[in-house]
C-alpha positions in Angstrom: 107.3 81.4 100.4 109.3 81.4 103.6 112.9 82.5 103.4 115.2 79.5 103.7 117.9 79.6 106.4 120.8 81.6 105.2 124.4 80.6 105.1 125.3 84.2 104.4 123.9 87.2 106.2 122.8 90.3 104.2 123.3 94.0 104.7 121.0 96.3 102.7 122.2 99.9 102.1 120.1 102.8 101.0 120.9 106.5 100.4 118.1 109.0 100.5 117.1 112.6 100.5 113.4 113.7 100.7 112.0 110.3 99.9 109.1 110.2 102.4 106.7 109.1 99.6 108.9 106.1 98.4 111.3 104.9 101.1 108.7 102.9 103.1 108.0 100.7 100.0 111.7 100.2 99.5 112.4 99.2 103.1 109.3 97.1 103.4 110.4 95.0 100.4 113.6 93.9 102.3 112.2 93.6 105.8 112.8 90.1 107.0 115.3 89.4 104.2 117.9 91.8 105.4 119.9 91.1 108.6 120.6 94.8 108.8 119.4 97.9 106.9 121.6 100.9 106.7 120.1 104.3 105.6 122.2 107.3 104.9 120.2 110.5 104.6 121.6 113.8 103.3 119.4 116.5 104.7 115.8 115.4 104.3 113.1 117.8 105.4 110.0 115.7 104.6 110.1 113.0 107.3 112.3 110.5 105.4 114.5 110.0 108.5 111.5 109.3 110.8 110.0 106.8 108.3 113.4 105.0 107.9 113.7 104.7 111.7 110.5 102.6 111.7 112.4 99.9 109.8 116.0 100.2 111.2 117.9 101.9 114.0 120.9 102.3 111.6 119.9 105.7 110.1 122.7 108.2 109.7 122.4 111.9 108.7 125.3 113.1 106.6 126.4 115.7 104.1 126.3 115.0 100.3 129.6 114.2 98.6 128.1 112.8 95.4 126.5 109.5 94.6 129.5 107.2 94.5 131.1 108.5 97.6 127.8 108.4 99.5 127.2 104.8 98.6 130.7 103.9 99.6 130.1 105.5 103.0 127.0 103.3 103.4 129.0 100.3 102.2 131.7 101.0 104.8 129.1 100.7 107.5 127.9 97.3 106.4 128.6 94.6 108.9 128.1 91.6 106.6 129.9 90.5 103.4 126.9 90.2 101.2 125.4 93.6 100.4 122.3 94.6 98.5 122.4 98.3 97.5 119.1 99.9 96.7 117.9 103.4 95.8 115.0 104.7 97.8 112.8 104.6 94.6 113.4 100.8 94.1 111.7 97.8 95.7 112.1 94.0 95.4 109.4 92.0 93.8 108.4 89.0 95.9 110.0 86.7 93.3 113.3 88.6 93.5 113.2 88.6 97.3 112.7 84.8 97.3 115.5 84.3 94.7 118.0 86.3 96.8 117.0 84.4 100.0 117.5 81.1 98.2 120.9 82.3 96.8 122.2 83.3 100.2 121.0 80.0 101.8 123.9 78.4 99.9 127.3 79.6 98.8 126.9 82.0 95.8 129.1 81.1 92.9 129.7 84.7 91.8 131.2 87.9 93.2 128.1 89.9 92.3 124.7 89.7 90.7 122.7 91.9 88.3 118.9 92.1 88.3 116.6 93.6 85.7 114.8 96.8 86.4 111.0 97.1 85.8 110.0 100.7 85.8 106.5 101.6 87.0 105.2 104.8 85.5 101.6 106.0 86.0 100.8 102.6 87.4 102.1 100.8 84.3 104.8 98.2 84.6 107.2 98.6 81.7 109.1 95.7 80.1 111.1 97.3 77.3 113.3 100.2 76.4 116.0 101.7 78.5 114.0 101.3 81.7 114.4 97.5 81.7 118.2 97.1 81.6 120.2 95.0 84.1 121.7 96.7 87.1 124.3 95.4 89.6 122.8 95.6 93.1 123.9 92.4 95.0 127.6 91.8 95.7 130.2 90.6 98.1 131.8 93.7 99.7 135.1 91.9 100.1 135.4 92.0 96.3 133.8 95.2 95.5 133.7 99.0 96.0 131.8 102.0 94.5 133.4 104.3 92.0 133.7 107.9 93.3 131.7 109.3 90.4 129.4 112.2 91.3 126.5 110.6 89.3 125.9 107.2 87.6 128.3 105.5 90.0 129.0 101.8 89.6 130.2 98.9 91.6 133.8 98.1 90.8 134.8 94.5 90.9 138.3 93.0 90.6 139.4 92.0 87.1 137.8 88.6 86.2 135.2 88.9 89.0 132.3 86.7 88.0 128.9 88.3 87.7 125.7 86.3 87.8 122.2 87.2 86.6 119.0 87.0 88.7 115.6 86.4 87.1 113.4 88.4 89.5 112.6 92.0 88.7 113.6 95.1 90.6 110.7 97.6 90.6 111.8 101.2 89.8 109.5 104.0 90.8 111.8 106.7 89.5 109.1 109.1 88.1 106.9 110.9 90.6 105.4 113.3 87.9 106.3 115.0 84.7 107.9 118.0 86.4 110.1 115.8 88.5 111.1 113.8 85.4 112.1 117.0 83.6 114.1 118.3 86.5 115.9 115.0 87.1 116.7 114.8 83.4 118.3 118.2 83.4 120.1 117.7 86.7 121.7 114.4 85.7 122.7 115.7 82.3 124.5 118.6 84.0 126.3 116.3 86.4 127.3 114.0 83.6 128.6 116.9 81.5 130.6 118.0 84.5 132.0 114.5 85.1 133.0 114.1 81.5 134.6 117.5 81.4 136.6 116.8 84.4 137.8 113.6 82.8 139.0 115.5 79.7 136.4 114.1 77.3 135.4 116.0 74.1 132.3 114.3 72.7 132.5 115.5 69.0 130.8 118.8 69.7 127.2 119.7 69.0 127.0 117.4 65.9 128.1 114.6 68.0 125.5 115.4 70.7 122.8 115.4 68.0 123.9 112.1 66.5 124.1 110.5 69.8 120.7 111.7 70.8 119.2 110.3 67.5 121.0 107.0 68.1 119.7 106.7 71.7 116.1 107.2 70.5 116.3 104.6 67.8 118.1 102.1 70.1 115.5 102.4 72.9 112.3 102.8 70.9 113.1 100.4 68.1 115.9 97.9 69.0 115.0 97.6 72.7 111.3 97.5 71.8 110.2 100.6 73.7 107.4 100.9 71.1 105.7 98.0 72.9 105.4 100.1 76.1 102.9 102.4 74.3 102.8 106.2 74.8 105.0 106.0 78.0 107.6 104.0 76.0 107.7 106.7 73.4 107.9 109.6 76.0 110.8 107.9 77.8 112.7 107.2 74.6 112.4 110.9 73.7 113.4 112.0 77.2 116.5 109.7 77.2 117.4 111.2 73.8 117.0 114.7 75.1 119.1 113.8 78.2 121.8 112.5 75.9 121.9 115.7 73.8 121.9 117.9 76.9 124.7 115.9 78.4 127.0 116.3 75.4 125.9 119.8 74.7 126.8 120.7 78.3 130.2 119.0 77.7 130.7 121.1 74.5 129.8 124.3 76.3 132.3 123.6 79.2 135.1 122.8 76.8 134.4 125.9 74.7 134.3 128.1 77.8 137.8 126.7 78.8 139.2 127.7 75.4 137.9 131.2 75.8 139.6 131.6 79.1 143.0 130.8 77.6 
């Protein structure tokens, strides 16, 4: 399908660090759709910058202030009102690409649009569990900004901002191998514990951490049908459960350490 002529131009923003094995797939999926591609790199040593420059001259090397602030930096560089924010481990399916092109050919009726992840693990496209949730990636920057959270940032819209839903899937290649999955799990849990601690959260201690972990497993594996994704679905439900426990156990530890200092 040829992309229809657009009434609205599109900026694509990507943040990256050491993504040489994945960023080409991400940028290739938006080549021809994007009117500009902006890549912010925070210290890659594996050739990520050189690969990104094959797709766009707008590659900037920066420090690392956290996910939310880094994405806001990229957003501030966007020339056009409509912005598609992607992570380097994501890629548009052809169907989603065409859907976005058709949407921008007219006047979108919403301030932002969510799209559904489709994780790809060991070559298997997953359709259920926590890996298939909707994420907000396309928005009008005149009505949006990123939160300044160090991790799990979000796009903040004005109160009452209308959010539409796209049908096409956003491919998510978040897992390189098991070791990387374990390291990412622990790293994100630590960052989230830090974020919650700084926000003054309590989390109901270790009992709360354990109960939350059990609930997450049941929610993802049973209610969100992760069981239908086979062994990978089971593994990911356990890993999400473990992440949840580590996050709230880390919060408990930080809060306890504060009390001992007093």
